[in-house]
C-alpha positions in Angstrom: 42.6 185.2 -100.5 42.8 185.8 -96.7 43.6 189.3 -95.5 46.9 188.1 -94.0 48.2 187.4 -97.5 48.1 191.1 -98.4 51.2 193.3 -97.9 51.4 195.4 -94.7 51.1 199.2 -94.6 54.4 201.0 -95.2 54.3 203.6 -92.4 57.3 205.5 -93.9 55.1 206.5 -96.9 52.5 208.3 -94.8 54.5 211.5 -94.6 56.2 211.1 -98.0 55.3 212.2 -101.5 52.8 210.2 -103.6 54.2 207.1 -105.2 53.3 206.7 -108.8 52.3 203.3 -110.3 54.8 201.2 -112.3 55.4 202.5 -115.8 52.6 201.4 -118.2 50.3 200.0 -115.4 46.7 201.3 -115.4 44.5 200.1 -112.5 41.6 202.5 -113.0 39.3 199.6 -113.9 39.6 198.5 -110.2 37.4 201.4 -109.0 34.2 199.8 -110.1 34.5 196.8 -107.9 32.1 196.8 -104.9 34.7 195.5 -102.5 35.3 199.0 -101.3 32.5 201.6 -101.3 31.8 205.0 -99.7 28.1 205.7 -99.2 26.7 209.2 -98.5 23.0 209.4 -97.3 21.2 212.7 -97.8 18.1 214.1 -96.3 16.3 217.0 -97.8 17.2 220.3 -96.0 15.7 223.8 -95.9 17.3 226.6 -97.9 18.8 228.0 -94.7 20.7 224.7 -94.1 21.9 224.2 -97.6 25.3 225.9 -97.2 26.0 224.0 -94.0 25.2 220.7 -95.7 27.4 221.7 -98.6 30.3 222.4 -96.2 29.8 219.1 -94.4 29.8 217.2 -97.7 32.9 219.0 -98.9 34.8 218.0 -95.7 33.7 214.4 -95.9 34.6 214.1 -99.6 38.0 215.7 -99.1 38.8 213.3 -96.1 37.8 210.3 -98.1 39.8 211.5 -101.1 42.9 211.9 -98.9 42.4 208.3 -97.6 42.1 206.9 -101.1 45.2 208.7 -102.3 47.2 207.4 -99.4 45.9 203.9 -100.2 46.7 204.2 -103.9 50.2 205.4 -103.0 50.7 202.3 -100.8 49.3 200.1 -103.6 51.6 201.6 -106.2 54.5 201.0 -103.9 53.6 197.3 -103.5 53.1 196.9 -107.2 56.6 198.3 -107.8 57.9 195.7 -105.4 56.0 192.9 -107.2 54.0 192.2 -104.0 50.7 192.8 -105.8 49.5 192.0 -109.4 49.5 194.6 -112.1 47.3 192.8 -114.7 43.6 193.4 -115.3 42.2 190.0 -114.4 39.2 190.2 -112.1 40.9 188.4 -109.3 43.8 190.9 -109.5 41.4 193.9 -109.4 39.7 192.4 -106.3 43.0 191.7 -104.6 44.2 195.3 -105.2 40.9 196.7 -103.9 41.1 194.5 -100.8 44.5 195.9 -100.2 43.2 199.5 -100.5 40.5 198.6 -97.9 43.3 197.1 -95.6 45.3 200.4 -95.9 42.3 202.5 -95.1 41.4 200.4 -92.1 45.0 200.8 -90.9 45.0 204.5 -91.4 41.8 204.9 -89.4 43.3 202.9 -86.5 46.6 204.6 -86.2 47.3 207.9 -88.0 44.4 210.3 -88.2 44.3 212.9 -85.4 40.9 214.1 -86.6 39.3 210.7 -86.2 38.3 209.0 -82.9 37.0 205.4 -82.6 33.8 205.2 -80.6 32.9 201.6 -81.1 34.5 198.3 -82.3 32.4 195.1 -82.7 33.7 191.9 -84.2 31.8 188.7 -84.4 31.2 185.7 -86.7 28.2 183.6 -87.7 27.7 180.5 -89.9 24.8 180.0 -92.3 23.9 176.4 -93.2 21.4 175.3 -95.8 21.2 173.5 -99.1 23.0 174.8 -102.3 19.8 176.1 -103.9 18.7 178.3 -101.0 22.2 179.5 -99.9 22.1 182.8 -101.8 18.7 183.8 -100.3 19.9 182.8 -96.8 23.0 185.0 -97.2 20.9 187.9 -98.4 18.6 187.5 -95.4 21.5 187.4 -93.0 23.2 190.4 -94.4 20.0 192.4 -94.4 19.3 191.6 -90.8 22.9 192.3 -89.6 23.7 195.4 -91.7 20.3 197.1 -92.2 18.6 196.3 -88.9 21.4 195.8 -86.4 23.7 198.5 -87.8 20.7 200.8 -88.5 21.6 201.5 -92.1 19.0 203.2 -94.3 16.8 201.0 -96.4 18.5 202.3 -99.5 21.5 200.2 -98.7 19.5 197.2 -99.9 20.3 198.2 -103.5 24.0 197.7 -102.7 23.5 194.5 -100.8 21.7 193.0 -103.8 24.6 193.9 -106.1 27.1 192.3 -103.7 24.8 189.2 -103.2 24.8 188.6 -107.0 28.6 188.7 -107.0 28.8 186.3 -104.0 26.5 183.9 -105.8 28.7 183.9 -109.0 32.0 183.0 -107.3 33.3 179.7 -106.1 32.1 178.3 -102.8 35.6 177.9 -101.5 36.7 181.5 -102.4 37.4 184.0 -99.7 35.4 187.3 -100.3 35.9 190.6 -98.5 33.8 193.8 -98.5 34.2 197.1 -96.8 31.9 200.1 -96.9 32.0 203.5 -95.2 28.6 205.1 -94.4 28.0 208.7 -93.6 24.6 210.3 -93.1 24.9 213.9 -94.2 22.6 215.9 -92.0 22.7 219.3 -90.4 22.3 219.4 -86.6 23.8 221.0 -83.5 26.7 218.5 -83.6 28.6 219.2 -86.8 31.0 216.3 -86.3 29.4 213.4 -88.2 29.4 209.7 -87.1 31.2 207.5 -89.6 30.1 203.8 -89.8 32.8 201.5 -91.3 31.4 198.0 -91.9 33.5 195.1 -93.1 32.5 191.5 -93.7 34.2 188.5 -95.2 32.5 185.4 -96.7 34.3 182.1 -96.6 33.5 178.4 -96.6 32.5 177.0 -93.2 34.1 174.0 -91.8 31.5 172.1 -89.9 28.3 170.7 -91.3 25.3 169.2 -89.4 24.2 167.4 -92.5 26.3 165.8 -95.2 24.2 167.4 -98.1 24.3 170.9 -96.7 26.5 174.0 -97.5 28.0 176.1 -94.7 29.2 179.6 -95.2 31.0 181.7 -92.5 30.6 185.4 -92.3 33.0 187.5 -90.2 31.9 191.0 -89.3 34.1 193.9 -88.2 32.1 197.0 -87.5 33.5 200.3 -86.4 32.1 203.7 -85.4 34.2 206.8 -85.7 33.7 210.5 -85.0 35.2 213.0 -87.4 36.5 216.1 -85.8 35.9 218.7 -88.5 37.9 221.4 -86.8 41.0 219.2 -86.5 40.6 218.0 -90.1 40.3 221.6 -91.2 43.5 222.5 -89.5 45.3 219.7 -91.4 43.5 219.9 -94.7 45.7 222.5 -96.3 48.8 220.3 -95.8 46.9 217.4 -97.5 45.8 219.2 -100.7 48.1 217.2 -103.0 46.8 213.9 -101.7 43.2 215.1 -101.8 43.6 216.2 -105.4 45.1 212.8 -106.4 42.4 210.9 -104.6 39.3 212.8 -105.7 38.8 211.0 -109.1 39.1 207.7 -107.3 36.6 208.7 -104.7 34.0 209.7 -107.3 34.2 206.3 -108.8 33.8 204.5 -105.5 31.0 206.7 -104.0 27.3 206.2 -104.1 25.0 209.1 -103.0 21.6 208.0 -101.8 18.6 210.1 -100.8 16.7 209.0 -97.7 13.4 210.0 -96.2 13.4 212.4 -93.2 
């Protein structure tokens, strides 16, 4: 399921009212798929910093809820047009969640005045080994690229292991896409947090050095953003309806992890 097979963002809906799903359609079971995740990393803080951390967390949660409501409205619109499935099959849940990730990526690149892009890195690698060792090789590759190169906390290893089990269980020729948003919630002089958005896709590689080997291609797209909390605060009141609609979705797609100082 290549990304280009997914419908495009409908820009006209960004300033419109929320679009409800087709009558009788319930897609809430989608929210447990790990194709789209929001991860918040906490450090222990002193009593004097507790309120500042709570305020930061509230801003991040509201922003992510707004994004998810916008994505859900876009999704509902595409289901109404029969451009996306409405059934509860696993492949349909994954396709809908991949579309949500596509919408959120588009929102971050074009329509959020409170968000500025500070880095954009895209690259591909291929992993070749035999069938029995492929899953461990993929796990090693993802750990090196995402935990070491991207400097994600060690706690992300738990998420990687879940994703790796899913990768191992699916067909070798199946396109798989994952996106995660990472925010370290910490109180410092700069109150505007860095947002790490990490996407990677897994697909079957084309070239083999050995006839009995397996080749898997991994495409990475990694962004850094800065969230301007003052600008978000100025716009937040106008976004309350979308925030309220997206909050329950955000809770189901969020993991909160405590990290060491």
